[in-house]
DSSP file (Angstrom, degrees, kcal/mol; ACC not computed):
  #  RESIDUE AA STRUCTURE BP1 BP2  ACC     N-H-->O    O-->H-N    N-H-->O    O-->H-N    TCO  KAPPA ALPHA  PHI   PSI    X-CA   Y-CA   Z-CA
    1    1 A M     >        0   0    0      0, 0.0     4,-1.7     0, 0.0     6,-0.2   0.000 360.0 360.0 360.0 -39.3   15.5  -60.0    2.3
    2    2 A L  H  >> +     0   0    0      2,-0.2     5,-2.6     1,-0.2     4,-0.7   0.929 360.0  45.8 -62.8 -45.0   12.7  -58.5    0.2
    3    3 A R  H >45S+     0   0    0      1,-0.2     3,-0.9     3,-0.2    -1,-0.2   0.904 110.7  53.6 -65.8 -40.3   15.0  -57.9   -2.7
    4    4 A D  H 345S+     0   0    0      1,-0.3    -1,-0.2     2,-0.1    -2,-0.2   0.840 106.5  53.2 -62.0 -32.7   16.5  -61.4   -2.3
    5    5 A A  H 3<5S-     0   0    0     -4,-1.7    -1,-0.3     1,-0.0    -2,-0.2   0.653 127.1-101.2 -76.4 -15.5   12.9  -62.8   -2.5
    6    6 A G  T <<5 +     0   0    0     -3,-0.9    -3,-0.2    -4,-0.7     2,-0.1   0.590  66.3 155.1 106.9  13.4   12.3  -61.0   -5.7
    7    7 A C      < -     0   0    0     -5,-2.6    -1,-0.3    -6,-0.2    41,-0.1  -0.463  43.1-113.7 -73.9 146.1   10.3  -58.0   -4.6
    8    8 A S     >  -     0   0    0     39,-0.2     4,-2.2    -2,-0.1     5,-0.2  -0.242  25.7-106.8 -72.2 164.6   10.4  -54.8   -6.7
    9    9 A K  H  > S+     0   0    0      1,-0.2     4,-2.6     2,-0.2     5,-0.2   0.877 121.5  56.0 -57.8 -39.1   12.0  -51.6   -5.6
   10   10 A E  H  > S+     0   0    0      2,-0.2     4,-2.4     1,-0.2    -1,-0.2   0.893 107.0  47.9 -63.3 -41.0    8.4  -50.2   -5.3
   11   11 A V  H  > S+     0   0    0      2,-0.2     4,-2.6     1,-0.2    -1,-0.2   0.912 111.2  51.1 -66.2 -41.9    7.4  -53.0   -2.9
   12   12 A V  H  X S+     0   0    0     -4,-2.2     4,-2.0     2,-0.2    -2,-0.2   0.934 111.7  47.0 -60.3 -46.1   10.5  -52.4   -0.8
   13   13 A E  H  X S+     0   0    0     -4,-2.6     4,-2.2     1,-0.2    -2,-0.2   0.901 111.1  51.9 -63.5 -41.1    9.8  -48.7   -0.6
   14   14 A H  H  X S+     0   0    0     -4,-2.4     4,-2.7     1,-0.2     5,-0.2   0.933 108.9  50.4 -59.6 -46.0    6.2  -49.4    0.4
   15   15 A C  H  X S+     0   0    0     -4,-2.6     4,-2.2     1,-0.2    -1,-0.2   0.878 109.6  50.9 -62.2 -37.7    7.3  -51.7    3.1
   16   16 A K  H  X S+     0   0    0     -4,-2.0     4,-2.1     2,-0.2    -1,-0.2   0.904 111.0  48.5 -65.1 -40.9    9.7  -49.1    4.5
   17   17 A T  H  X S+     0   0    0     -4,-2.2     4,-1.8     2,-0.2    -2,-0.2   0.923 111.8  48.5 -65.9 -44.2    7.0  -46.5    4.5
   18   18 A V  H  X S+     0   0    0     -4,-2.7     4,-3.1     1,-0.2     5,-0.2   0.900 109.3  54.8 -60.5 -40.6    4.6  -48.9    6.3
   19   19 A T  H  X S+     0   0    0     -4,-2.2     4,-2.6    -5,-0.2     5,-0.2   0.915 105.0  52.8 -60.7 -43.7    7.3  -49.7    8.8
   20   20 A G  H  X S+     0   0    0     -4,-2.1     4,-1.5     1,-0.2    -1,-0.2   0.927 114.7  40.7 -58.1 -46.5    7.8  -46.0    9.7
   21   21 A L  H  X S+     0   0    0     -4,-1.8     4,-2.3     2,-0.2    -2,-0.2   0.914 113.3  53.8 -69.1 -43.0    4.1  -45.6   10.4
   22   22 A A  H  X S+     0   0    0     -4,-3.1     4,-2.9     1,-0.2    -2,-0.2   0.887 107.8  51.2 -59.8 -39.5    3.8  -48.9   12.2
   23   23 A L  H  X S+     0   0    0     -4,-2.6     4,-2.2     2,-0.2    -1,-0.2   0.883 107.7  52.2 -67.1 -37.6    6.7  -48.0   14.5
   24   24 A K  H  X S+     0   0    0     -4,-1.5     4,-1.2    -5,-0.2    -2,-0.2   0.928 114.0  43.6 -61.8 -43.8    5.0  -44.6   15.4
   25   25 A I  H  X S+     0   0    0     -4,-2.3     4,-1.2     1,-0.2     3,-0.4   0.932 111.8  53.7 -65.5 -45.7    1.8  -46.5   16.3
   26   26 A A  H  <>S+     0   0    0     -4,-2.9     5,-2.2     1,-0.2     3,-0.3   0.874 106.6  51.8 -58.5 -40.2    3.7  -49.2   18.2
   27   27 A K  H ><5S+     0   0    0     -4,-2.2     3,-0.5     1,-0.2    -1,-0.2   0.829 106.9  54.3 -67.6 -31.1    5.5  -46.6   20.3
   28   28 A K  H 3<5S+     0   0    0     -4,-1.2    -1,-0.2    -3,-0.4    -2,-0.2   0.774 117.9  34.0 -72.6 -26.0    2.2  -45.0   21.3
   29   29 A C  T 3<5S-     0   0    0     -4,-1.2    -1,-0.2    -3,-0.3    -2,-0.2   0.131 108.7-111.7-122.3  22.4    0.7  -48.2   22.5
   30   30 A N  T < 5 +     0   0    0     -3,-0.5    -3,-0.2    -4,-0.3    -4,-0.1   0.858  58.3 160.9  55.9  42.6    3.6  -50.1   24.0
   31   31 A A      < -     0   0    0     -5,-2.2     2,-1.0    -6,-0.1    -1,-0.1  -0.358  56.8 -78.9 -83.9 171.7    3.8  -52.8   21.4
   32   32 A N     >  -     0   0    0      1,-0.2     4,-2.5    -2,-0.1     5,-0.2  -0.642  45.9-163.9 -73.2 104.0    6.8  -55.1   20.8
   33   33 A I  H  > S+     0   0    0     -2,-1.0     4,-2.7     1,-0.2     5,-0.2   0.893  83.9  50.4 -62.6 -44.6    8.9  -52.7   18.7
   34   34 A E  H  > S+     0   0    0      1,-0.2     4,-2.5     2,-0.2    -1,-0.2   0.910 112.7  46.9 -62.7 -42.0   11.3  -55.3   17.3
   35   35 A L  H  > S+     0   0    0      2,-0.2     4,-2.9     1,-0.2     5,-0.3   0.914 112.4  49.9 -66.3 -42.9    8.4  -57.5   16.2
   36   36 A V  H  X S+     0   0    0     -4,-2.5     4,-2.7     2,-0.2     5,-0.3   0.924 112.0  48.5 -61.5 -44.0    6.5  -54.6   14.6
   37   37 A E  H  X S+     0   0    0     -4,-2.7     4,-2.3     2,-0.2    -2,-0.2   0.945 115.2  43.3 -62.7 -48.1    9.7  -53.6   12.7
   38   38 A A  H  X S+     0   0    0     -4,-2.5     4,-1.6     1,-0.2    -2,-0.2   0.934 117.4  46.0 -63.4 -46.6   10.4  -57.1   11.4
   39   39 A G  H  X S+     0   0    0     -4,-2.9     4,-0.8    -5,-0.2    -2,-0.2   0.892 113.7  48.1 -65.1 -40.8    6.8  -57.8   10.5
   40   40 A A  H >< S+     0   0    0     -4,-2.7     3,-0.5    -5,-0.3     4,-0.3   0.909 110.3  51.3 -68.2 -41.7    6.2  -54.5    8.8
   41   41 A L  H 3< S+     0   0    0     -4,-2.3     3,-0.2    -5,-0.3    -1,-0.2   0.853 121.8  33.2 -62.3 -32.9    9.4  -54.7    6.8
   42   42 A L  H >< S+     0   0    0     -4,-1.6     3,-2.1    -5,-0.2     4,-0.2   0.404  84.2 106.8-104.4   1.8    8.4  -58.2    5.6
   43   43 A H  T << S+     0   0    0     -4,-0.8     3,-0.3    -3,-0.5    36,-0.2   0.783  87.5  39.6 -58.4 -29.4    4.6  -57.9    5.4
   44   44 A D  T >  S+     0   0    0     -4,-0.3     3,-2.1    -3,-0.2    -1,-0.3   0.081  73.9 118.1-107.3  24.0    4.5  -57.8    1.6
   45   45 A I  G X   +     0   0    0     -3,-2.1     3,-1.6     1,-0.3    -1,-0.2   0.800  69.2  67.8 -59.8 -27.1    7.3  -60.4    0.9
   46   46 A G  G >> S+     0   0    0     -3,-0.3     3,-2.0     9,-0.3     4,-1.9   0.667  79.2  79.0 -66.4 -16.4    4.6  -62.5   -0.9
   47   47 A R  G <4 S+     0   0    0     -3,-2.1    -1,-0.3     1,-0.3   -39,-0.2   0.560  75.2  75.9 -69.9  -6.0    4.4  -59.8   -3.6
   48   48 A S  G <4 S+     0   0    0     -3,-1.6    -1,-0.3    -4,-0.2    -2,-0.2   0.706 110.5  26.9 -71.6 -18.9    7.5  -61.4   -5.0
   49   49 A R  T <4 S-     0   0    0     -3,-2.0     2,-0.3     1,-0.4    -2,-0.2   0.741 135.1  -1.8-109.7 -37.4    5.1  -64.1   -6.3
   50   50 A T     <  -     0   0    0     -4,-1.9    -1,-0.4     2,-0.1    -2,-0.0  -0.994  40.3-151.8-155.6 150.7    1.8  -62.3   -6.7
   51   51 A H  S    S+     0   0    0     -2,-0.3    -4,-0.1    -3,-0.1    -1,-0.1   0.339  73.6  95.1-104.4   4.5    0.2  -58.9   -6.2
   52   52 A G  S >  S-     0   0    0      1,-0.1     3,-2.0     3,-0.0     4,-0.2  -0.088 101.5 -78.3 -83.4-172.3   -3.3  -60.4   -5.7
   53   53 A V  T >  S+     0   0    0      1,-0.3     3,-0.9     2,-0.1     4,-0.4   0.695 123.7  70.7 -62.9 -19.9   -5.0  -61.3   -2.4
   54   54 A M  T 3>  +     0   0    0      1,-0.2     4,-3.0     2,-0.1     5,-0.3   0.542  69.9  93.4 -73.9  -5.8   -2.9  -64.5   -2.2
   55   55 A H  H <> S+     0   0    0     -3,-2.0     4,-2.2     1,-0.2    -9,-0.3   0.797  81.9  54.1 -64.3 -25.4    0.2  -62.5   -1.4
   56   56 A G  H <> S+     0   0    0     -3,-0.9     4,-2.1     2,-0.2    -1,-0.2   0.931 112.6  42.2 -69.1 -45.1   -0.4  -62.9    2.3
   57   57 A V  H  > S+     0   0    0     -4,-0.4     4,-2.0     2,-0.2    -2,-0.2   0.924 116.7  48.2 -65.3 -46.0   -0.6  -66.7    2.0
   58   58 A E  H  X S+     0   0    0     -4,-3.0     4,-2.3     1,-0.2    -2,-0.2   0.907 111.4  51.1 -61.5 -42.0    2.4  -66.8   -0.4
   59   59 A G  H  X S+     0   0    0     -4,-2.2     4,-2.9    -5,-0.3    -1,-0.2   0.894 107.6  52.0 -63.5 -40.4    4.4  -64.5    1.9
   60   60 A A  H  X S+     0   0    0     -4,-2.1     4,-2.4     2,-0.2    -1,-0.2   0.897 108.8  51.3 -62.5 -39.8    3.7  -66.7    4.9
   61   61 A E  H  X S+     0   0    0     -4,-2.0     4,-2.2     2,-0.2    -2,-0.2   0.924 111.0  47.5 -62.8 -44.2    4.9  -69.7    3.0
   62   62 A I  H  X S+     0   0    0     -4,-2.3     4,-2.0     1,-0.2    -2,-0.2   0.934 111.2  52.2 -60.7 -45.8    8.1  -67.8    2.1
   63   63 A G  H  <>S+     0   0    0     -4,-2.9     5,-2.7     1,-0.2     4,-0.4   0.892 108.9  49.0 -58.9 -42.0    8.5  -66.8    5.7
   64   64 A R  H ><5S+     0   0    0     -4,-2.4     3,-1.2     1,-0.2    -1,-0.2   0.919 110.3  51.0 -63.8 -43.2    8.2  -70.4    6.9
   65   65 A K  H 3<5S+     0   0    0     -4,-2.2    -1,-0.2     1,-0.3    -2,-0.2   0.835 109.4  51.3 -63.5 -31.9   10.7  -71.6    4.4
   66   66 A L  T 3<5S-     0   0    0     -4,-2.0    -1,-0.3    -5,-0.2    -2,-0.2   0.536 116.7-117.0 -80.8  -6.5   13.1  -68.8    5.6
   67   67 A G  T < 5 +     0   0    0     -3,-1.2    -3,-0.2    -4,-0.4    -2,-0.1   0.761  52.6 168.6  77.0  25.5   12.6  -70.0    9.2
   68   68 A L      < -     0   0    0     -5,-2.7    -1,-0.2    -6,-0.2     5,-0.0  -0.363  44.8 -90.5 -67.8 151.2   11.1  -66.8   10.3
   69   69 A P    >>  -     0   0    0      0, 0.0     4,-2.2     0, 0.0     3,-0.9  -0.270  34.1-115.1 -60.0 149.0    9.4  -66.8   13.8
   70   70 A D  H 3> S+     0   0    0      1,-0.3     4,-2.8     2,-0.2     5,-0.2   0.842 115.0  61.2 -54.1 -36.4    5.7  -67.7   13.8
   71   71 A E  H 3> S+     0   0    0      1,-0.2     4,-1.4     2,-0.2    -1,-0.3   0.877 108.1  42.8 -61.3 -37.8    4.9  -64.2   15.1
   72   72 A V  H <> S+     0   0    0     -3,-0.9     4,-2.3     2,-0.2    -2,-0.2   0.902 112.6  52.7 -74.2 -42.1    6.3  -62.7   11.9
   73   73 A V  H  X S+     0   0    0     -4,-2.2     4,-2.3     1,-0.2    -2,-0.2   0.904 108.2  51.8 -59.7 -41.9    4.7  -65.3    9.7
   74   74 A N  H  X S+     0   0    0     -4,-2.8     4,-2.0     2,-0.2    -1,-0.2   0.889 107.6  52.0 -63.6 -38.9    1.3  -64.6   11.2
   75   75 A I  H  < S+     0   0    0     -4,-1.4     4,-0.3    -5,-0.2    -2,-0.2   0.942 110.8  47.9 -60.3 -47.5    1.8  -60.8   10.6
   76   76 A I  H >< S+     0   0    0     -4,-2.3     3,-0.7     1,-0.2    -2,-0.2   0.907 115.9  44.4 -59.4 -43.6    2.6  -61.5    6.9
   77   77 A E  H 3< S+     0   0    0     -4,-2.3     3,-0.3     1,-0.2    -1,-0.2   0.778 118.6  41.0 -74.6 -27.8   -0.4  -63.8    6.6
   78   78 A R  T 3< S+     0   0    0     -4,-2.0    -1,-0.2    -5,-0.2    -2,-0.2   0.081  82.4  99.0-111.9  23.3   -3.0  -61.6    8.4
   79   79 A H    <   +     0   0    0     -3,-0.7     2,-0.4    -4,-0.3    -1,-0.2   0.366  50.0 117.7 -95.3   7.6   -2.2  -58.1    7.2
   80   80 A L  S >  S-     0   0    0     19,-0.3     3,-2.4    -3,-0.3    30,-0.1  -0.626  84.3 -51.9 -87.3 126.2   -4.9  -57.7    4.5
   81   81 A G  T 3  S-     0   0    0     -2,-0.4    33,-0.2     1,-0.3     3,-0.1  -0.264 112.5 -32.7  57.9-127.5   -7.6  -55.0    4.9
   82   82 A G  T 3  S-     0   0    0      1,-0.5    -1,-0.3    32,-0.0     2,-0.1   0.175 114.9 -70.8-106.0  13.8   -9.2  -55.2    8.2
   83   83 A G    <   -     0   0    0     -3,-2.4     2,-0.5    17,-0.2    -1,-0.5  -0.120  45.0-113.9 107.3 151.5   -8.8  -59.0    8.3
   84   84 A I  B     -A   99   0A   0     15,-0.6    15,-3.5    -3,-0.1    16,-0.2  -0.976  25.8-142.8-125.5 117.7  -10.4  -61.8    6.3
   85   85 A G     >  -     0   0    0     -2,-0.5     4,-2.6    13,-0.2     5,-0.2  -0.229  30.7 -99.8 -73.2 167.6  -12.7  -64.3    8.1
   86   86 A R  H  > S+     0   0    0      1,-0.2     4,-1.9     2,-0.2    11,-0.3   0.901 120.6  46.6 -55.6 -48.9  -12.8  -68.0    7.2
   87   87 A E  H  > S+     0   0    0      1,-0.2     4,-2.0     2,-0.2    -1,-0.2   0.925 114.2  47.1 -63.8 -44.9  -16.0  -67.8    5.1
   88   88 A E  H  > S+     0   0    0      1,-0.2     4,-1.9     2,-0.2    -1,-0.2   0.889 108.0  57.9 -62.9 -39.0  -14.8  -64.7    3.1
   89   89 A A  H  <>S+     0   0    0     -4,-2.6     5,-2.9     1,-0.2     4,-0.4   0.927 107.2  46.6 -57.1 -46.8  -11.5  -66.4    2.6
   90   90 A V  H ><5S+     0   0    0     -4,-1.9     3,-1.2     1,-0.2    -1,-0.2   0.910 109.5  55.1 -62.7 -42.3  -13.1  -69.3    0.8
   91   91 A K  H 3<5S+     0   0    0     -4,-2.0    -1,-0.2     1,-0.3    -2,-0.2   0.842 111.8  43.2 -60.6 -34.3  -15.3  -67.0   -1.3
   92   92 A I  T 3<5S-     0   0    0     -4,-1.9    -1,-0.3    -3,-0.2    -2,-0.2   0.339 123.2 -99.4 -99.3   7.9  -12.3  -65.1   -2.6
   93   93 A G  T < 5S+     0   0    0     -3,-1.2    -3,-0.2    -4,-0.4    -2,-0.1   0.601  76.1 134.3  92.6  11.8  -10.1  -68.2   -3.2
   94   94 A L      < -     0   0    0     -5,-2.9    -1,-0.3    -6,-0.2     3,-0.1  -0.575  68.5 -86.4 -86.4 157.0   -7.9  -68.3   -0.2
   95   95 A P        -     0   0    0      0, 0.0     2,-0.7     0, 0.0    -1,-0.1  -0.335  59.7 -88.7 -57.1 146.2   -7.3  -71.5    1.7
   96   96 A E  S    S+     0   0    0     -7,-0.1     2,-0.3    -6,-0.1   -10,-0.1  -0.443  86.1 109.6 -66.8 106.3  -10.0  -72.0    4.4
   97   97 A K  S    S-     0   0    0     -2,-0.7     2,-0.6   -11,-0.3    -8,-0.2  -0.961  73.2 -97.8-169.2 157.5   -8.6  -70.2    7.4
   98   98 A D        -     0   0    0     -2,-0.3   -13,-0.2     1,-0.1   -12,-0.0  -0.821  30.5-176.8 -90.2 121.6   -9.3  -67.1    9.4
   99   99 A Y  B     +A   84   0A   0    -15,-3.5   -15,-0.6    -2,-0.6   -19,-0.3  -0.112  36.2 131.0-108.8  32.7   -6.9  -64.3    8.3
  100  100 A T        -     0   0    0    -17,-0.3   -17,-0.2   -16,-0.2   -21,-0.1  -0.734  65.4-110.9 -87.9 131.5   -8.0  -61.8   10.9
  101  101 A P        +     0   0    0      0, 0.0    -1,-0.1     0, 0.0    -2,-0.1  -0.389  38.8 175.9 -62.8 138.1   -5.2  -60.1   12.8
  102  102 A V        +     0   0    0     -2,-0.1     2,-0.0    -3,-0.0    -3,-0.0   0.813  51.2  61.4-111.0 -53.6   -5.2  -61.2   16.5
  103  103 A T  S  > S-     0   0    0      1,-0.1     4,-2.4     4,-0.0     5,-0.2  -0.300  86.3-111.2 -79.5 163.5   -2.2  -59.7   18.4
  104  104 A L  H  > S+     0   0    0      1,-0.2     4,-2.4     2,-0.2     5,-0.2   0.910 119.7  50.9 -57.2 -43.6   -1.6  -56.0   18.9
  105  105 A E  H  > S+     0   0    0      1,-0.2     4,-2.1     2,-0.2     5,-0.2   0.894 109.0  50.3 -65.2 -40.5    1.4  -56.2   16.6
  106  106 A E  H  > S+     0   0    0      1,-0.2     4,-2.4     2,-0.2    -1,-0.2   0.921 112.1  48.4 -61.4 -43.6   -0.6  -57.9   13.8
  107  107 A K  H  X S+     0   0    0     -4,-2.4     4,-2.5     1,-0.2     5,-0.2   0.894 109.1  53.2 -65.2 -40.4   -3.3  -55.3   14.1
  108  108 A I  H  X S+     0   0    0     -4,-2.4     4,-2.7     2,-0.2    -1,-0.2   0.939 113.4  41.6 -61.0 -48.0   -0.8  -52.4   14.0
  109  109 A I  H  X S+     0   0    0     -4,-2.1     4,-2.3     2,-0.2    -2,-0.2   0.909 113.1  53.5 -69.9 -41.1    0.9  -53.6   10.8
  110  110 A C  H  X S+     0   0    0     -4,-2.4     4,-1.4    -5,-0.2    -1,-0.2   0.935 116.1  39.6 -55.7 -46.9   -2.4  -54.5    9.2
  111  111 A H  H  X S+     0   0    0     -4,-2.5     4,-1.9     2,-0.2    -2,-0.2   0.862 110.2  56.7 -77.9 -34.3   -3.7  -51.0    9.8
  112  112 A A  H  < S+     0   0    0     -4,-2.7    -1,-0.2    -5,-0.2     4,-0.2   0.909 107.7  51.5 -59.2 -39.3   -0.5  -49.2    9.0
  113  113 A D  H >< S+     0   0    0     -4,-2.3     3,-1.1     1,-0.2    -1,-0.2   0.879 107.3  52.7 -63.9 -37.9   -0.7  -50.9    5.6
  114  114 A N  H 3< S+     0   0    0     -4,-1.4    -1,-0.2     1,-0.2    -2,-0.2   0.856 108.0  51.8 -62.4 -34.7   -4.3  -49.6    5.3
  115  115 A L  T 3< S+     0   0    0     -4,-1.9     7,-2.6     6,-0.1     2,-0.5   0.353  98.5  75.3 -89.8   6.4   -3.1  -46.1    6.0
  116  116 A I  E <   -B  121   0B   0     -3,-1.1     2,-0.7     5,-0.2     5,-0.2  -0.976  60.7-164.9-119.5 120.1   -0.4  -46.1    3.4
  117  117 A A  E >  S-B  120   0B   0      3,-3.2     3,-2.3    -2,-0.5     2,-1.1  -0.913  74.6 -49.6-102.3 108.8   -1.4  -45.8   -0.3
  118  118 A H  T 3  S-     0   0    0     -2,-0.7  -101,-0.1     1,-0.3    -2,-0.0  -0.523 126.5 -24.8  59.1 -97.8    1.8  -46.9   -2.2
  119  119 A N  T 3  S+     0   0    0     -2,-1.1     2,-0.4  -102,-0.1    -1,-0.3   0.131 119.7  95.9-126.5  20.2    4.2  -44.6   -0.2
  120  120 A R  E <  S-B  117   0B   0     -3,-2.3    -3,-3.2     0, 0.0     2,-0.1  -0.937  70.9-124.6-118.4 132.2    1.8  -41.9    1.0
  121  121 A K  E     -B  116   0B   0     -2,-0.4     2,-0.3    -5,-0.2    -5,-0.2  -0.436  33.0-174.1 -67.7 145.0    0.1  -41.7    4.3
  122  122 A Q        -     0   0    0     -7,-2.6    41,-0.1    -2,-0.1     2,-0.0  -0.963  22.8-110.0-139.0 157.8   -3.7  -41.3    4.1
  123  123 A T     >  -     0   0    0     -2,-0.3     4,-2.3     1,-0.1     5,-0.1  -0.276  37.6-101.8 -78.4 169.5   -6.5  -40.8    6.6
  124  124 A L  H  > S+     0   0    0      1,-0.2     4,-2.2     2,-0.2     5,-0.2   0.924 122.9  52.8 -56.9 -46.5   -9.1  -43.4    7.6
  125  125 A S  H  > S+     0   0    0      1,-0.2     4,-1.2     2,-0.2    -1,-0.2   0.877 110.6  47.6 -62.4 -36.5  -11.7  -41.8    5.3
  126  126 A E  H  4 S+     0   0    0      1,-0.2    -1,-0.2     2,-0.2    -2,-0.2   0.884 110.8  52.8 -68.1 -37.7   -9.3  -41.9    2.4
  127  127 A A  H  < S+     0   0    0     -4,-2.3     4,-0.3     1,-0.2    -2,-0.2   0.869 115.1  38.8 -66.8 -37.4   -8.4  -45.6    3.1
  128  128 A I  H >X S+     0   0    0     -4,-2.2     4,-2.3     1,-0.2     3,-0.5   0.655  92.1  89.9 -89.6 -14.6  -12.0  -46.8    3.2
  129  129 A E  H 3X S+     0   0    0     -4,-1.2     4,-2.6    -5,-0.2     5,-0.2   0.881  85.6  50.1 -51.9 -47.6  -13.3  -44.7    0.3
  130  130 A P  H 3> S+     0   0    0      0, 0.0     4,-1.4     0, 0.0    -1,-0.2   0.877 111.4  49.7 -62.2 -34.3  -12.5  -47.2   -2.4
  131  131 A Y  H <4>S+     0   0    0     -3,-0.5     5,-3.3    -4,-0.3    -2,-0.2   0.918 111.8  47.4 -68.7 -42.9  -14.3  -50.0   -0.5
  132  132 A V  H ><5S+     0   0    0     -4,-2.3     3,-1.7     1,-0.2     5,-0.2   0.923 110.5  52.5 -63.0 -44.7  -17.4  -47.8    0.1
  133  133 A K  H 3<5S+     0   0    0     -4,-2.6    -1,-0.2     1,-0.3    -2,-0.2   0.821 110.7  48.6 -61.1 -31.3  -17.5  -46.8   -3.6
  134  134 A N  T 3<5S-     0   0    0     -4,-1.4    -1,-0.3    -5,-0.2    -2,-0.2   0.246 120.1-108.0 -94.8  13.1  -17.3  -50.5   -4.6
  135  135 A G  T < 5S+     0   0    0     -3,-1.7     2,-0.7     1,-0.1     3,-0.3   0.700  79.8 131.1  73.1  18.3  -20.1  -51.5   -2.2
  136  136 A R    >>< +     0   0    0     -5,-3.3     4,-2.0     1,-0.2     3,-0.6  -0.446  12.9 148.7-102.4  59.2  -17.8  -53.3    0.2
  137  137 A N  H 3>  +     0   0    0     -2,-0.7     4,-2.6     1,-0.2    -1,-0.2   0.770  66.8  66.0 -62.3 -25.6  -19.0  -51.6    3.4
  138  138 A D  H 3> S+     0   0    0     -3,-0.3     4,-1.8     2,-0.2    -1,-0.2   0.919 105.1  42.1 -62.4 -43.3  -18.2  -54.8    5.2
  139  139 A I  H <> S+     0   0    0     -3,-0.6     4,-2.3     2,-0.2    -2,-0.2   0.920 112.9  53.4 -68.9 -43.7  -14.5  -54.2    4.6
  140  140 A A  H  X S+     0   0    0     -4,-2.0     4,-2.6     1,-0.2    -2,-0.2   0.900 108.6  50.8 -57.0 -41.8  -14.8  -50.5    5.3
  141  141 A E  H  X S+     0   0    0     -4,-2.6     4,-2.7     2,-0.2    -1,-0.2   0.904 108.3  51.1 -64.7 -42.1  -16.4  -51.4    8.7
  142  142 A K  H  X S+     0   0    0     -4,-1.8     4,-2.2     2,-0.2    -1,-0.2   0.918 112.3  47.0 -60.8 -42.8  -13.6  -53.8    9.6
  143  143 A I  H  X S+     0   0    0     -4,-2.3     4,-2.4     2,-0.2    -2,-0.2   0.911 112.2  49.7 -66.2 -42.2  -11.0  -51.1    8.8
  144  144 A K  H  X S+     0   0    0     -4,-2.6     4,-2.5     2,-0.2    -2,-0.2   0.909 111.0  49.9 -62.2 -41.7  -12.9  -48.5   10.8
  145  145 A N  H  X S+     0   0    0     -4,-2.7     4,-2.6     2,-0.2    -2,-0.2   0.897 110.8  48.9 -64.3 -40.4  -13.2  -50.8   13.8
  146  146 A L  H  X S+     0   0    0     -4,-2.2     4,-2.5     2,-0.2     5,-0.3   0.911 111.3  50.4 -64.0 -42.7   -9.5  -51.6   13.7
  147  147 A H  H  X S+     0   0    0     -4,-2.4     4,-2.6     2,-0.2    11,-0.3   0.922 112.2  47.0 -60.3 -45.9   -8.7  -47.8   13.5
  148  148 A K  H  X S+     0   0    0     -4,-2.5     4,-2.5     2,-0.2     5,-0.2   0.931 112.2  49.5 -63.3 -46.6  -11.0  -47.2   16.5
  149  149 A E  H  X S+     0   0    0     -4,-2.6     4,-2.2     1,-0.2    -2,-0.2   0.931 115.7  42.1 -59.6 -47.7   -9.5  -50.0   18.5
  150  150 A L  H  X S+     0   0    0     -4,-2.5     4,-2.3     2,-0.2     6,-0.2   0.876 112.1  54.3 -70.9 -36.6   -5.9  -48.9   17.9
  151  151 A S  H  X>S+     0   0    0     -4,-2.6     5,-1.6    -5,-0.3     4,-1.4   0.921 111.0  46.5 -61.1 -43.1   -6.7  -45.2   18.4
  152  152 A E  H  <5S+     0   0    0     -4,-2.5    -2,-0.2     2,-0.2    -1,-0.2   0.914 112.2  50.1 -64.7 -42.8   -8.2  -46.0   21.8
  153  153 A K  H  <5S+     0   0    0     -4,-2.2    -2,-0.2     1,-0.2    -1,-0.2   0.868 116.2  42.4 -62.8 -37.0   -5.2  -48.2   22.7
  154  154 A C  H  <5S-     0   0    0     -4,-2.3    -1,-0.2     2,-0.2    -2,-0.2   0.656 104.7-128.0 -84.6 -17.5   -2.8  -45.4   21.7
  155  155 A G  T  <5S+     0   0    0     -4,-1.4     2,-0.3    -5,-0.2    -3,-0.2   0.741  81.2  80.7  74.2  22.6   -4.8  -42.6   23.3
  156  156 A I  S   <S-     0   0    0     -5,-1.6     2,-0.4    -6,-0.2    -2,-0.2  -0.975  89.8-103.5-155.8 142.8   -4.7  -40.6   20.0
  157  157 A D    >>  -     0   0    0     -2,-0.3     3,-2.4     1,-0.2     4,-0.5  -0.585  31.5-138.0 -67.5 122.8   -6.7  -40.7   16.7
  158  158 A L  H >> S+     0   0    0     -2,-0.4     4,-1.1   -11,-0.3     3,-0.8   0.723  98.9  73.4 -60.1 -20.8   -4.3  -42.4   14.3
  159  159 A D  H 3> S+     0   0    0      1,-0.2     4,-0.6     2,-0.2    -1,-0.3   0.830  89.0  61.7 -59.4 -29.9   -5.4  -39.9   11.7
  160  160 A E  H <4 S+     0   0    0     -3,-2.4     3,-0.4     1,-0.2    -1,-0.2   0.805 102.4  49.7 -67.0 -28.4   -3.3  -37.4   13.6
  161  161 A I  H << S+     0   0    0     -3,-0.8    -1,-0.2    -4,-0.5    -2,-0.2   0.761 107.5  56.5 -76.9 -25.7   -0.2  -39.5   13.0
  162  162 A C  H  <        0   0    0     -4,-1.1    -2,-0.2     1,-0.2    -1,-0.2   0.528 360.0 360.0 -87.2  -6.7   -1.0  -39.6    9.3
  163  163 A V     <        0   0    0     -4,-0.6    -1,-0.2    -3,-0.4    -2,-0.1   0.469 360.0 360.0 -92.6 360.0   -1.1  -35.9    8.6
């Protein structure tokens, strides 16, 4: 489906890598495995149109046109960083809406994506480093909070899954 939408080989490989990590996390915290797999595989479908911050919105639009379930469309739309609130969305040019992951499955895929750099697993500190260096401590904090929440839910520090 990603290739049919026009995604590059690199995006497809990235989505597969994110899916592998997301499934490991999902199994640790009793999430909906089928939903996590579908959402993780398709989370970057919007990169067939843009590689900017709009790829979540674009991907959700593609998902709706393909008739994907709302749960999958929400994962695609809300997988960026640690989530993007309504005010921040407007500031960065997204349609006025809250893009913060809500469900367990949305949070898992959002954070699995944070913990994968291209196709390589990384620790939380590696994931937040670029944000801290660029003075975006707000984003780093959201990612740290998501990591903590999911680690507690899974009963294991997610960094242990990433090594």
